[in-house]
N, C-alpha and C positions, 0 to 999 in steps of 0.2 A: 175882722169879718171878711170872709172870702166871697168873691163874686165870680160866677162861672159864666163865660161867654160861649154860647152854643151856636154853631153854624153848620151848613151842609158840608163844609170842608173839615172842620175839627172843633176842638174846644180849647179854652184858655182859662187860667186862674189869675185873678187880681185881688190883692189883699190891701185893705185900707188900714190906716192907723186907728181910726175911730169908727165905731158902729154907725154914728150919724152920717158920716160921709158916704159910707157904703149904702145906706138907705136912700140918700138923696140920688146917688147914681143909679140905683135900681129903679127908683120912681121915674127918673128922667127917661130911662130906657123903656119903661112900661107905658109912657105917654103915647096914645094911639095916633095923635095928630103929628107930633114932631118925632119923638124917639131919638135914638142915637144911631147915626149912619156912618160907616167907615168904608171908604172905597166903593160907595154905591150899594152897600149891603147894610141892612138894618140888623142890629145886634139883639139877640135874645138873652136877657140877663136873668139869672135865678141865683138863689142863695146856695152856696156849696154845703154839702153835708159830709159826714164821716164815711169812710170806705165801706164799713159793714152796713150802714143804713142804705148807701147807694146800691149795694148788692141785693139787699132785701127789696128795694123799690124796683130794681130791674129784674128780679126773680132768679138771679144767678147765685148759686151757692159757692162759698169760698172753698178752694181746694185745700184739703188737709194733707200736709206732707207726712208721708210714712217714715217712722223712725226705724229704718232697717238696721241700724247699727246699735240700737238700744242705748242711745246716749243719755236718756233720762235716768238711767241707773248709775251714772258716773257719780252723782252727788251722794249716793248711799255709801256710808262706811267711813272711808279713810279721813276725809277732811274734817278736822276739828280745829277751829280758829282759836288762837289764844285770847283770853279775856271772856270767853263764853262759859256758860255753866257746865258744858261737857268737858271743858279743859281743866276744871277744878281737880286738883290732886294729881294731874299729870306732871311728870318730870320733864326737864328740858330736853333730855335725850329722846323721850317718846315723841315730843312735839317736833323735834328735828327729823325723826324717822318718818313721821306722817307727812311733813312738808316735802321731804325728798321723794317719797312715793307718789305724792300728788303731782310733783313736777314731772316725774318719769311718765306717769299716766297721761298727762296732757301732751307730752312730746310724742308719745306713741300714737295717740288718737289723731295726729295730723296725717297719718298714713290712712288712706281710704279703705285699705284691706283690713284694718284693725276694727273689731267690733266688741261689744260688751256681752258676755255670756249671761244668760238669764237663770241658769241653774248651777253654774260652777263658781265656787268662792275661792278667793286667794287669801290665805291666812298667814300673817307675819307675827314676829315677836313670840314664837312658841318657846316655852321653857324646855330645857334638855330632858328633864325627868317627867314631863307631862305629856309627851308625845303619844304614849300608849293609850291614854284616856281620851284622845282627841275625838275619835269617832263617837264614843258614847256621849261625850259632852255636846256634840252638834246634833245628835239624835234627840236628846232631851230638849235642846234649844229650839228644835223645829216645831214643838207644841202640837204634835200629831202622831198617833200610833201608826198611821199609814205612811209615815215618812220613810223613804228608802235612800240609802247612800250607796251609789255605784262606784265611787272612787274616794279614797281617803289616803293620800300619798304624801308622805313626808320626804322632802328632798334631802338627800344625804351625800356626804363627801366619801366617795368610794376609796380614795387614797388614804384616808385616815380611819382605819378599822380598829375596833375594840377587841377584847378577848373573845366575845361571841361572834366575831367576824361580821359585825354590823357597822356600817359607816356612821360617822358623826353627823348629827343633824345640822343642816345649814340654817335653821331658824325659821323656815317657812314651808307651807304645805298647801295642797289643793284638796277641796272637798266638793264633790259633785252630787247633787240631788236629782231626783226624777221629776220633781215639781217645783215651779218657780216660787209659789207661795211658801213652801217649806224652806227653800233657800233664803227667802227674804226674812222670815221669822227667825231663822238661825243667825242671820247677820245682825239683826237688831238686838237679839238677846246675848250675843257673845262679843260684839265690838265694844272695846273700851270698858269691859266689865271687870271690876276689881275683885269680885267674889270668886272668880274661877281659879286663877293661879297667883293671886296676891296683887298688892298695890303696884309693885314694880314690874310686873309682867302682865300688863293688860294686852289682850289680843287686838291686833289690827286686822280687820276683816273688810273685804270689799269684793265686788263681783269681778271675776277674772276677765282679762283682756285676751281675746283670741285672734289669731291671724287667719283670715279667710283663705288666702293662697296656700298656707301651710296645711290647713285642714283638707282642702281639695287634693293636694298632692298626697296626703296620707290616705285618703279614700281611694285614689287611683292605685296606690301601691297595694292596698288591701285587696282591691279588685283583681289586680294582676296575680297576687298570691293565691286568691281563691280560684282563679282560672287555672293556674298551674296545678293546684291540689286536685281540682276536678279532672284535669287531664291525666294526672298520675293515677287517680282512683279508677278512671275508665280503662286505662291501660292494664292496671292490675286485675280489674274485673274480667277484661277480655282474656288475659292470660289464664286466669283461674277457670273461666268457662272452657277454654281450649283444653286445659288439663283434665277437667271433668269429662269433657267429651271423649278425649283419648282414653281415659280410664274406663269409661263406659264401653267404648269400642273394644278395648282389650279384654274386658270382662265378658262381653258378648262372644268374642272369638274363643275365649277359654271355655265358656259354657258350651259353645257349638262344637268345638273340637275335642275338649277334654273327656266328656262322657263317652263319646264314640270310641276313642282309643282305649279307654278303661274297659268299656264293654267288650271290645275285641280281645284285650289282654285277659280279662276274666273268663271269656268264653273258651280260651285255650287252656285254662287251668283245670286241673282235675276237680271233680265234684267233691263237696264235703261229705261227711259221714251221713248226714240227714238227706242227702240228695239235692241240696240247695247249693247255689254258687256262693263262693266266699265273699265276705263284705269287701267293699271298695277300699283300696289303699293297703290291704294286708298282704304280706308275701305268701306264696304258695307253700314254701317249705320253711320249717323252723325247728329248733332243737338240734341235738347232736346228729352228725352225718353218719349213716350206717352203710358200710360197703358190703356188697354181695360176695365179692372175691377178695380174699385177704391179700394185702400187698406183700410181695416177697421181701423177706428180711435181708437186709444188707448190713454186714458188720463193718464198721468204720476202721477197726484195727487191722483187719486182714487186707493188705495192700494187693496181694495176688488176686483175690476175688474181684476186686475193683477192676484190675487190668483185664481179667477174663471177661467181665461184663462189657467193657469197652471194646474188646476184640470181637465179641459176638455181635455187638451193634454194628461195628464197621463191616464184618462179614455179611451180615444181613443186607446192609445198604449196598455192598458191592454185587451180591447175587441179584438183588432187585434191579440194579442198573444193567447187569448183563442180560437179564430176562427182557428188560425193556429194549435192549439193543437187538437181541436175536428174534424178536417178533417180526415175522415177515409181513410185508404189506399185502393187503388184499388186492386181488386182481379186479381191475375195473371191468364192468360189463360193457360189451360192445352194443352200440345202439342198434336196435332192430333184430338182435339175435337172442333167443331164449336159452336158458340153461339146458333144456332138454336137447336142443340141437347140438350144443357143444358136446354133450355126452355121446351122442350118436356118432359125431365125427371122430371123437377119440377112439371109440370102439372100432370104427371102420379102419382107422390107421393101424390099430394093433392087429387086426385080422389080416390086413394086406401084408404087413411086415412078416407075420408067421408063415404065410403061404409062400412068399419068396424064399425064405430060409429053407423050407422043406424041399423045394424044387432044387436048390443048389446042392443040398446033401444027396439027393437022389442021383444026380449026375455023377 
């Protein structure tokens, strides 16, 4: 029996060998006249109670620790102890595999970053020929039509490829559900079940262990990739917008300039037979060309005629050059003098010259 000493400083616990001794001590402390005094202080002795009852009496509720790592799911699946009913029919090899996986799991859980997933299952001891049916097997084992599997991945050795270029199975896989209850039902119905793939190939199913640090790094990597893709898409959209704007501007310029030029060109063309302008884009002349003056015939066999033609051309060019040279420049007009005054002055000079000649002959 425990006795609790209460004082204004603190508390203490005293345990007696027999209940009778504890009762005597408590009765002596409860005596109003004498009591039990230690260092001038009277002890207040009561019977100790359990922790839960003490919390109920004090009105304080016990704090419930949150299982953030889902450690309560560790017991589901792998561990099957020898000698139990679940171990009946298991071979020694299967028991060794299960004990090894259990030891590995316990070692990993020492790391505080490792937690147990609530929806992702780790499946071991998969037969080489039954991997294709794995997804359908787990969907049936979920016992719900609403069950959805987001991942069913068999781990393969890429260095050992078969004829179909598929890697050899490593013997384990991961199956991820969207709901915890569906995953739990699938685990219970597939783990250690001899009816699925035979007595010697019983599946070893457990909830998968995940690394919190690795998942956070993966999320950050995905966020960076999304940011890069968004930046590229924005740049592409800007380029496409600029191209469309340039195309629109060029089309507007073509529309503003093109019809005016065409109208000018069509306005200069001769009118059609009906008195209307020709349609846009069509040439004004088509068909065979008709000459009003026939071209002079030149025989290629007669070399003299060719020489004569060349001589004529050279003579014409020489005459034309001489004419150009003999052309007299025009006289410039004198500022302030009219043409009429010039004529009068010439006439006077001529008259004066004739009169002087006549006087000389008279002498």
